[in-house]
VMD Tcl script that builds the backbone (N, CA, C; Angstrom):
set m [mol new atoms 393]
animate dup $m
set s [atomselect $m all]
$s set {name element resname resid chain x y z} {
  {N N MET 1 A -25.335 38.258 -33.791}
  {CA C MET 1 A -24.895 37.662 -32.553}
  {C C MET 1 A -26.125 37.332 -31.706}
  {N N ILE 2 A -26.087 36.179 -31.062}
  {CA C ILE 2 A -27.158 35.758 -30.166}
  {C C ILE 2 A -26.618 35.766 -28.741}
  {N N VAL 3 A -27.340 36.451 -27.840}
  {CA C VAL 3 A -26.961 36.516 -26.432}
  {C C VAL 3 A -28.096 35.947 -25.597}
  {N N PHE 4 A -27.763 34.965 -24.781}
  {CA C PHE 4 A -28.694 34.416 -23.811}
  {C C PHE 4 A -28.465 35.178 -22.508}
  {N N LEU 5 A -29.493 35.880 -22.058}
  {CA C LEU 5 A -29.416 36.705 -20.860}
  {C C LEU 5 A -30.386 36.176 -19.815}
  {N N ALA 6 A -29.849 35.771 -18.666}
  {CA C ALA 6 A -30.675 35.354 -17.537}
  {C C ALA 6 A -30.627 36.484 -16.514}
  {N N GLU 7 A -31.696 37.263 -16.468}
  {CA C GLU 7 A -31.755 38.472 -15.638}
  {C C GLU 7 A -33.203 38.723 -15.244}
  {N N ASP 8 A -33.444 39.006 -13.976}
  {CA C ASP 8 A -34.815 39.202 -13.508}
  {C C ASP 8 A -35.209 40.669 -13.352}
  {N N ASN 9 A -34.266 41.582 -13.504}
  {CA C ASN 9 A -34.566 42.998 -13.320}
  {C C ASN 9 A -34.812 43.668 -14.677}
  {N N PRO 10 A -36.051 44.111 -14.935}
  {CA C PRO 10 A -36.356 44.743 -16.226}
  {C C PRO 10 A -35.476 45.956 -16.524}
  {N N GLY 11 A -35.106 46.718 -15.497}
  {CA C GLY 11 A -34.246 47.876 -15.706}
  {C C GLY 11 A -32.864 47.472 -16.195}
  {N N ASP 12 A -32.311 46.414 -15.601}
  {CA C ASP 12 A -30.998 45.928 -16.049}
  {C C ASP 12 A -31.073 45.354 -17.456}
  {N N ILE 13 A -32.161 44.680 -17.761}
  {CA C ILE 13 A -32.338 44.143 -19.124}
  {C C ILE 13 A -32.304 45.282 -20.135}
  {N N LEU 14 A -33.042 46.330 -19.845}
  {CA C LEU 14 A -33.088 47.486 -20.743}
  {C C LEU 14 A -31.702 48.116 -20.889}
  {N N LEU 15 A -30.999 48.298 -19.780}
  {CA C LEU 15 A -29.661 48.902 -19.842}
  {C C LEU 15 A -28.684 48.047 -20.638}
  {N N ILE 16 A -28.754 46.748 -20.457}
  {CA C ILE 16 A -27.866 45.858 -21.198}
  {C C ILE 16 A -28.168 45.934 -22.693}
  {N N LYS 17 A -29.440 45.893 -23.040}
  {CA C LYS 17 A -29.817 46.001 -24.459}
  {C C LYS 17 A -29.342 47.323 -25.059}
  {N N GLU 18 A -29.566 48.406 -24.339}
  {CA C GLU 18 A -29.154 49.722 -24.836}
  {C C GLU 18 A -27.636 49.821 -24.951}
  {N N ALA 19 A -26.920 49.228 -24.009}
  {CA C ALA 19 A -25.448 49.281 -24.058}
  {C C ALA 19 A -24.910 48.526 -25.269}
  {N N PHE 20 A -25.491 47.370 -25.589}
  {CA C PHE 20 A -25.076 46.649 -26.804}
  {C C PHE 20 A -25.377 47.482 -28.037}
  {N N SER 21 A -26.546 48.107 -28.057}
  {CA C SER 21 A -26.924 48.949 -29.194}
  {C C SER 21 A -25.980 50.140 -29.325}
  {N N GLU 22 A -25.664 50.777 -28.217}
  {CA C GLU 22 A -24.760 51.923 -28.206}
  {C C GLU 22 A -23.362 51.530 -28.685}
  {N N ALA 23 A -22.993 50.283 -28.436}
  {CA C ALA 23 A -21.689 49.790 -28.880}
  {C C ALA 23 A -21.735 49.301 -30.332}
  {N N ASP 24 A -22.851 49.570 -31.025}
  {CA C ASP 24 A -23.040 49.197 -32.432}
  {C C ASP 24 A -22.929 47.696 -32.675}
  {N N ILE 25 A -23.531 46.922 -31.778}
  {CA C ILE 25 A -23.528 45.474 -31.923}
  {C C ILE 25 A -24.963 45.015 -32.131}
  {N N ASN 26 A -25.183 44.341 -33.238}
  {CA C ASN 26 A -26.512 43.819 -33.553}
  {C C ASN 26 A -26.702 42.501 -32.807}
  {N N VAL 27 A -27.648 42.485 -31.877}
  {CA C VAL 27 A -27.823 41.327 -31.008}
  {C C VAL 27 A -29.276 40.886 -31.000}
  {N N ASP 28 A -29.460 39.575 -31.112}
  {CA C ASP 28 A -30.750 38.960 -30.822}
  {C C ASP 28 A -30.642 38.422 -29.403}
  {N N PHE 29 A -31.466 38.940 -28.509}
  {CA C PHE 29 A -31.442 38.511 -27.115}
  {C C PHE 29 A -32.460 37.415 -26.869}
  {N N ILE 30 A -32.044 36.421 -26.121}
  {CA C ILE 30 A -32.947 35.412 -25.577}
  {C C ILE 30 A -32.922 35.667 -24.076}
  {N N ILE 31 A -34.025 36.153 -23.543}
  {CA C ILE 31 A -34.066 36.594 -22.154}
  {C C ILE 31 A -34.938 35.657 -21.333}
  {N N LYS 32 A -34.379 35.207 -20.226}
  {CA C LYS 32 A -35.118 34.390 -19.265}
  {C C LYS 32 A -35.025 35.095 -17.924}
  {N N MET 33 A -36.192 35.328 -17.310}
  {CA C MET 33 A -36.240 36.188 -16.132}
  {C C MET 33 A -36.252 35.449 -14.799}
  {N N ASN 34 A -36.019 34.145 -14.819}
  {CA C ASN 34 A -35.810 33.429 -13.561}
  {C C ASN 34 A -34.969 32.180 -13.840}
  {N N GLY 35 A -34.473 31.586 -12.773}
  {CA C GLY 35 A -33.573 30.450 -12.914}
  {C C GLY 35 A -34.217 29.226 -13.521}
  {N N GLU 36 A -35.485 29.021 -13.237}
  {CA C GLU 36 A -36.180 27.861 -13.800}
  {C C GLU 36 A -36.322 27.989 -15.316}
  {N N LEU 37 A -36.717 29.168 -15.779}
  {CA C LEU 37 A -36.832 29.392 -17.230}
  {C C LEU 37 A -35.460 29.305 -17.905}
  {N N ALA 38 A -34.437 29.802 -17.231}
  {CA C ALA 38 A -33.078 29.730 -17.785}
  {C C ALA 38 A -32.623 28.278 -17.913}
  {N N THR 39 A -32.899 27.478 -16.890}
  {CA C THR 39 A -32.540 26.060 -16.930}
  {C C THR 39 A -33.284 25.338 -18.049}
  {N N ASN 40 A -34.551 25.647 -18.199}
  {CA C ASN 40 A -35.333 25.032 -19.285}
  {C C ASN 40 A -34.745 25.391 -20.644}
  {N N TYR 41 A -34.292 26.641 -20.805}
  {CA C TYR 41 A -33.683 27.049 -22.068}
  {C C TYR 41 A -32.370 26.295 -22.295}
  {N N VAL 42 A -31.568 26.142 -21.248}
  {CA C VAL 42 A -30.307 25.397 -21.362}
  {C C VAL 42 A -30.593 23.978 -21.845}
  {N N LYS 43 A -31.589 23.339 -21.259}
  {CA C LYS 43 A -31.955 21.974 -21.679}
  {C C LYS 43 A -32.442 21.961 -23.124}
  {N N GLU 44 A -33.196 22.978 -23.498}
  {CA C GLU 44 A -33.725 23.074 -24.871}
  {C C GLU 44 A -32.600 23.203 -25.892}
  {N N ILE 45 A -31.610 24.061 -25.627}
  {CA C ILE 45 A -30.545 24.223 -26.617}
  {C C ILE 45 A -29.599 23.024 -26.613}
  {N N GLU 46 A -29.554 22.283 -25.523}
  {CA C GLU 46 A -28.774 21.057 -25.505}
  {C C GLU 46 A -29.361 20.033 -26.471}
  {N N VAL 47 A -30.689 19.957 -26.504}
  {CA C VAL 47 A -31.378 18.990 -27.359}
  {C C VAL 47 A -31.435 19.492 -28.804}
  {N N ASN 48 A -31.764 20.748 -28.987}
  {CA C ASN 48 A -31.938 21.332 -30.313}
  {C C ASN 48 A -30.850 22.387 -30.516}
  {N N TYR 49 A -29.686 21.951 -30.937}
  {CA C TYR 49 A -28.496 22.797 -30.991}
  {C C TYR 49 A -28.358 23.541 -32.322}
  {N N ASN 50 A -29.458 23.887 -32.955}
  {CA C ASN 50 A -29.404 24.552 -34.262}
  {C C ASN 50 A -28.858 25.965 -34.200}
  {N N ASN 51 A -29.236 26.711 -33.191}
  {CA C ASN 51 A -28.895 28.126 -33.128}
  {C C ASN 51 A -28.452 28.509 -31.716}
  {N N PRO 52 A -27.294 27.996 -31.272}
  {CA C PRO 52 A -26.875 28.274 -29.895}
  {C C PRO 52 A -26.457 29.734 -29.729}
  {N N PRO 53 A -26.492 30.225 -28.509}
  {CA C PRO 53 A -26.035 31.598 -28.291}
  {C C PRO 53 A -24.525 31.718 -28.471}
  {N N ASP 54 A -24.087 32.918 -28.789}
  {CA C ASP 54 A -22.656 33.206 -28.893}
  {C C ASP 54 A -22.074 33.600 -27.535}
  {N N LEU 55 A -22.942 34.084 -26.669}
  {CA C LEU 55 A -22.530 34.583 -25.365}
  {C C LEU 55 A -23.664 34.347 -24.380}
  {N N ILE 56 A -23.301 33.992 -23.142}
  {CA C ILE 56 A -24.273 33.787 -22.076}
  {C C ILE 56 A -23.948 34.772 -20.955}
  {N N ILE 57 A -24.965 35.512 -20.526}
  {CA C ILE 57 A -24.807 36.466 -19.428}
  {C C ILE 57 A -25.781 36.057 -18.323}
  {N N LEU 58 A -25.239 35.780 -17.140}
  {CA C LEU 58 A -26.052 35.291 -16.034}
  {C C LEU 58 A -25.979 36.226 -14.836}
  {N N ASP 59 A -27.141 36.592 -14.316}
  {CA C ASP 59 A -27.202 37.255 -13.021}
  {C C ASP 59 A -27.069 36.166 -11.962}
  {N N LEU 60 A -26.496 36.478 -10.817}
  {CA C LEU 60 A -26.389 35.478 -9.758}
  {C C LEU 60 A -27.694 35.311 -8.995}
  {N N ASN 61 A -28.370 36.408 -8.737}
  {CA C ASN 61 A -29.523 36.400 -7.837}
  {C C ASN 61 A -30.830 36.322 -8.613}
  {N N LEU 62 A -31.113 35.122 -9.090}
  {CA C LEU 62 A -32.344 34.884 -9.848}
  {C C LEU 62 A -33.336 34.100 -8.991}
  {N N PRO 63 A -34.627 34.314 -9.202}
  {CA C PRO 63 A -35.612 33.475 -8.507}
  {C C PRO 63 A -35.520 32.024 -8.973}
  {N N TYR 64 A -35.800 31.101 -8.086}
  {CA C TYR 64 A -35.903 29.648 -8.315}
  {C C TYR 64 A -34.566 28.934 -8.434}
  {N N LYS 65 A -33.624 29.478 -9.161}
  {CA C LYS 65 A -32.291 28.900 -9.305}
  {C C LYS 65 A -31.323 30.045 -9.498}
  {N N ASN 66 A -30.169 29.970 -8.844}
  {CA C ASN 66 A -29.241 31.094 -8.984}
  {C C ASN 66 A -28.296 30.902 -10.176}
  {N N GLY 67 A -27.554 31.943 -10.464}
  {CA C GLY 67 A -26.646 31.911 -11.602}
  {C C GLY 67 A -25.552 30.864 -11.484}
  {N N PHE 68 A -25.113 30.561 -10.260}
  {CA C PHE 68 A -24.109 29.505 -10.081}
  {C C PHE 68 A -24.654 28.152 -10.547}
  {N N GLU 69 A -25.898 27.862 -10.184}
  {CA C GLU 69 A -26.506 26.586 -10.567}
  {C C GLU 69 A -26.646 26.472 -12.082}
  {N N ILE 70 A -27.049 27.560 -12.711}
  {CA C ILE 70 A -27.203 27.560 -14.173}
  {C C ILE 70 A -25.839 27.421 -14.849}
  {N N LEU 71 A -24.850 28.147 -14.331}
  {CA C LEU 71 A -23.488 28.050 -14.876}
  {C C LEU 71 A -22.970 26.619 -14.777}
  {N N ALA 72 A -23.195 25.973 -13.641}
  {CA C ALA 72 A -22.739 24.590 -13.463}
  {C C ALA 72 A -23.389 23.663 -14.491}
  {N N GLU 73 A -24.674 23.872 -14.767}
  {CA C GLU 73 A -25.366 23.055 -15.777}
  {C C GLU 73 A -24.776 23.287 -17.165}
  {N N ILE 74 A -24.492 24.525 -17.480}
  {CA C ILE 74 A -23.921 24.861 -18.786}
  {C C ILE 74 A -22.553 24.202 -18.951}
  {N N LYS 75 A -21.736 24.273 -17.925}
  {CA C LYS 75 A -20.373 23.759 -18.021}
  {C C LYS 75 A -20.317 22.232 -17.970}
  {N N LYS 76 A -21.397 21.577 -17.546}
  {CA C LYS 76 A -21.461 20.108 -17.587}
  {C C LYS 76 A -21.851 19.593 -18.966}
  {N N SER 77 A -22.373 20.469 -19.808}
  {CA C SER 77 A -22.869 20.077 -21.120}
  {C C SER 77 A -21.746 20.092 -22.154}
  {N N ASP 78 A -21.531 18.962 -22.823}
  {CA C ASP 78 A -20.520 18.915 -23.879}
  {C C ASP 78 A -20.812 19.919 -24.986}
  {N N LYS 79 A -22.086 20.154 -25.266}
  {CA C LYS 79 A -22.461 21.062 -26.349}
  {C C LYS 79 A -22.329 22.535 -25.967}
  {N N LEU 80 A -22.510 22.856 -24.698}
  {CA C LEU 80 A -22.587 24.258 -24.288}
  {C C LEU 80 A -21.356 24.784 -23.569}
  {N N LYS 81 A -20.519 23.903 -23.061}
  {CA C LYS 81 A -19.434 24.352 -22.187}
  {C C LYS 81 A -18.424 25.273 -22.869}
  {N N SER 82 A -18.364 25.246 -24.189}
  {CA C SER 82 A -17.407 26.120 -24.880}
  {C C SER 82 A -17.960 27.527 -25.137}
  {N N ILE 83 A -19.243 27.737 -24.890}
  {CA C ILE 83 A -19.833 29.071 -25.067}
  {C C ILE 83 A -19.427 29.930 -23.874}
  {N N PRO 84 A -18.847 31.103 -24.109}
  {CA C PRO 84 A -18.453 31.948 -22.981}
  {C C PRO 84 A -19.671 32.340 -22.141}
  {N N ALA 85 A -19.559 32.094 -20.843}
  {CA C ALA 85 A -20.614 32.447 -19.893}
  {C C ALA 85 A -20.045 33.452 -18.902}
  {N N ILE 86 A -20.719 34.575 -18.784}
  {CA C ILE 86 A -20.268 35.672 -17.944}
  {C C ILE 86 A -21.263 35.861 -16.801}
  {N N ILE 87 A -20.735 36.076 -15.607}
  {CA C ILE 87 A -21.578 36.453 -14.481}
  {C C ILE 87 A -21.626 37.979 -14.436}
  {N N PHE 88 A -22.837 38.519 -14.393}
  {CA C PHE 88 A -23.059 39.970 -14.355}
  {C C PHE 88 A -24.034 40.235 -13.213}
  {N N THR 89 A -23.518 40.739 -12.108}
  {CA C THR 89 A -24.275 40.761 -10.869}
  {C C THR 89 A -24.043 42.026 -10.055}
  {N N SER 90 A -24.923 42.253 -9.120}
  {CA C SER 90 A -24.731 43.366 -8.195}
  {C C SER 90 A -23.770 42.995 -7.066}
  {N N SER 91 A -23.441 41.721 -6.944}
  {CA C SER 91 A -22.546 41.261 -5.877}
  {C C SER 91 A -21.106 41.681 -6.159}
  {N N THR 92 A -20.473 42.226 -5.141}
  {CA C THR 92 A -19.047 42.541 -5.221}
  {C C THR 92 A -18.249 41.624 -4.301}
  {N N ASN 93 A -18.868 40.563 -3.850}
  {CA C ASN 93 A -18.267 39.612 -2.931}
  {C C ASN 93 A -17.164 38.823 -3.646}
  {N N ILE 94 A -15.953 38.856 -3.114}
  {CA C ILE 94 A -14.826 38.170 -3.746}
  {C C ILE 94 A -15.034 36.661 -3.789}
  {N N GLU 95 A -15.729 36.108 -2.790}
  {CA C GLU 95 A -16.007 34.665 -2.792}
  {C C GLU 95 A -16.919 34.288 -3.958}
  {N N ASP 96 A -17.877 35.162 -4.284}
  {CA C ASP 96 A -18.744 34.909 -5.437}
  {C C ASP 96 A -17.925 34.882 -6.719}
  {N N LYS 97 A -17.009 35.835 -6.850}
  {CA C LYS 97 A -16.159 35.883 -8.048}
  {C C LYS 97 A -15.306 34.623 -8.151}
  {N N GLU 98 A -14.707 34.222 -7.047}
  {CA C GLU 98 A -13.867 33.028 -7.055}
  {C C GLU 98 A -14.671 31.785 -7.416}
  {N N LYS 99 A -15.871 31.678 -6.867}
  {CA C LYS 99 A -16.726 30.528 -7.162}
  {C C LYS 99 A -17.121 30.507 -8.641}
  {N N ALA 100 A -17.454 31.678 -9.186}
  {CA C ALA 100 A -17.842 31.760 -10.596}
  {C C ALA 100 A -16.701 31.311 -11.504}
  {N N ILE 101 A -15.500 31.774 -11.224}
  {CA C ILE 101 A -14.344 31.403 -12.034}
  {C C ILE 101 A -14.060 29.904 -11.883}
  {N N GLU 102 A -14.178 29.403 -10.653}
  {CA C GLU 102 A -13.972 27.980 -10.398}
  {C C GLU 102 A -14.968 27.117 -11.176}
  {N N LEU 103 A -16.202 27.613 -11.320}
  {CA C LEU 103 A -17.237 26.880 -12.066}
  {C C LEU 103 A -17.075 27.001 -13.580}
  {N N GLY 104 A -16.175 27.877 -14.026}
  {CA C GLY 104 A -15.917 27.988 -15.459}
  {C C GLY 104 A -16.408 29.256 -16.129}
  {N N ALA 105 A -16.784 30.257 -15.342}
  {CA C ALA 105 A -17.207 31.527 -15.950}
  {C C ALA 105 A -16.043 32.149 -16.711}
  {N N ALA 106 A -16.351 32.714 -17.867}
  {CA C ALA 106 A -15.328 33.398 -18.669}
  {C C ALA 106 A -15.015 34.778 -18.112}
  {N N GLY 107 A -15.909 35.281 -17.258}
  {CA C GLY 107 A -15.705 36.588 -16.654}
  {C C GLY 107 A -16.715 36.829 -15.555}
  {N N TYR 108 A -16.399 37.780 -14.696}
  {CA C TYR 108 A -17.265 38.154 -13.579}
  {C C TYR 108 A -17.261 39.673 -13.524}
  {N N PHE 109 A -18.432 40.268 -13.696}
  {CA C PHE 109 A -18.541 41.724 -13.719}
  {C C PHE 109 A -19.618 42.176 -12.749}
  {N N SER 110 A -19.287 43.191 -11.967}
  {CA C SER 110 A -20.296 43.813 -11.112}
  {C C SER 110 A -21.067 44.836 -11.948}
  {N N LYS 111 A -22.372 44.909 -11.695}
  {CA C LYS 111 A -23.202 45.838 -12.458}
  {C C LYS 111 A -22.802 47.280 -12.149}
  {N N PRO 112 A -22.584 48.060 -13.193}
  {CA C PRO 112 A -22.190 49.458 -12.986}
  {C C PRO 112 A -23.360 50.310 -12.465}
  {N N VAL 113 A -22.994 51.464 -11.942}
  {CA C VAL 113 A -24.025 52.367 -11.437}
  {C C VAL 113 A -24.424 53.426 -12.459}
  {N N ASN 114 A -23.643 53.605 -13.515}
  {CA C ASN 114 A -24.042 54.599 -14.520}
  {C C ASN 114 A -23.980 54.005 -15.936}
  {N N TYR 115 A -24.667 54.653 -16.819}
  {CA C TYR 115 A -24.858 54.140 -18.176}
  {C C TYR 115 A -23.550 54.006 -18.957}
  {N N MET 116 A -22.666 54.984 -18.865}
  {CA C MET 116 A -21.408 54.907 -19.620}
  {C C MET 116 A -20.577 53.704 -19.173}
  {N N ASP 117 A -20.654 53.371 -17.903}
  {CA C ASP 117 A -19.943 52.187 -17.427}
  {C C ASP 117 A -20.589 50.912 -17.961}
  {N N TYR 118 A -21.908 50.927 -18.182}
  {CA C TYR 118 A -22.575 49.777 -18.803}
  {C C TYR 118 A -21.997 49.557 -20.205}
  {N N ILE 119 A -21.847 50.620 -20.968}
  {CA C ILE 119 A -21.293 50.499 -22.325}
  {C C ILE 119 A -19.874 49.937 -22.267}
  {N N HIS 120 A -19.070 50.449 -21.343}
  {CA C HIS 120 A -17.703 49.952 -21.182}
  {C C HIS 120 A -17.708 48.465 -20.806}
  {N N THR 121 A -18.615 48.073 -19.921}
  {CA C THR 121 A -18.714 46.677 -19.495}
  {C C THR 121 A -19.100 45.775 -20.662}
  {N N VAL 122 A -20.038 46.209 -21.479}
  {CA C VAL 122 A -20.438 45.429 -22.653}
  {C C VAL 122 A -19.246 45.250 -23.591}
  {N N ARG 123 A -18.452 46.267 -23.742}
  {CA C ARG 123 A -17.246 46.125 -24.584}
  {C C ARG 123 A -16.287 45.098 -23.976}
  {N N ASN 124 A -16.229 45.046 -22.657}
  {CA C ASN 124 A -15.410 44.014 -21.999}
  {C C ASN 124 A -15.970 42.621 -22.264}
  {N N PHE 125 A -17.316 42.497 -22.279}
  {CA C PHE 125 A -17.933 41.209 -22.622}
  {C C PHE 125 A -17.439 40.761 -23.992}
  {N N LEU 126 A -17.451 41.690 -24.932}
  {CA C LEU 126 A -17.088 41.353 -26.305}
  {C C LEU 126 A -15.620 40.990 -26.432}
  {N N SER 127 A -14.774 41.602 -25.623}
  {CA C SER 127 A -13.354 41.246 -25.681}
  {C C SER 127 A -13.147 39.797 -25.245}
  {N N ILE 128 A -13.997 39.306 -24.358}
  {CA C ILE 128 A -13.911 37.899 -23.944}
  {C C ILE 128 A -14.233 36.982 -25.131}
  {N N LEU 129 A -15.149 37.393 -25.977}
  {CA C LEU 129 A -15.482 36.582 -27.150}
  {C C LEU 129 A -14.303 36.417 -28.102}
  {N N HIS 130 A -13.417 37.390 -28.115}
  {CA C HIS 130 A -12.322 37.376 -29.073}
  {C C HIS 130 A -11.020 36.860 -28.475}
  {N N GLU 131 A -11.077 36.331 -27.254}
  {CA C GLU 131 A -9.861 35.779 -26.639}
  {C C GLU 131 A -9.564 34.399 -27.165}
}
mol reanalyze $m
mol bondsrecalc $m
mol representation Tube
mol addrep $m
């Protein structure tokens, strides 16, 4: 499985990787730590669609471009719009959730405060893949 992760916090990146591993899921991560790098990757996979990700996980609060902007670009692409894109953020703002769903996010998850909840959240990500 290939997961494109747009996340700027190294601690969250580590927790997400460990949670996938703990859930016994073999994942190749493509990690972009700011919105500009994430946008460049989106453009790259649009042009060279050989190995697209199976799942996209976007933080909302990224430097240079936020997760909403990246999600909008993904959902405008004929090649990428069918890939499930999940917002995974520290925001618990209901307006953020509504906006994400309106833009086409397959799910909206607030970042958990403990490790076991991270594992549970990753399992929820995977259930979206099988819907």
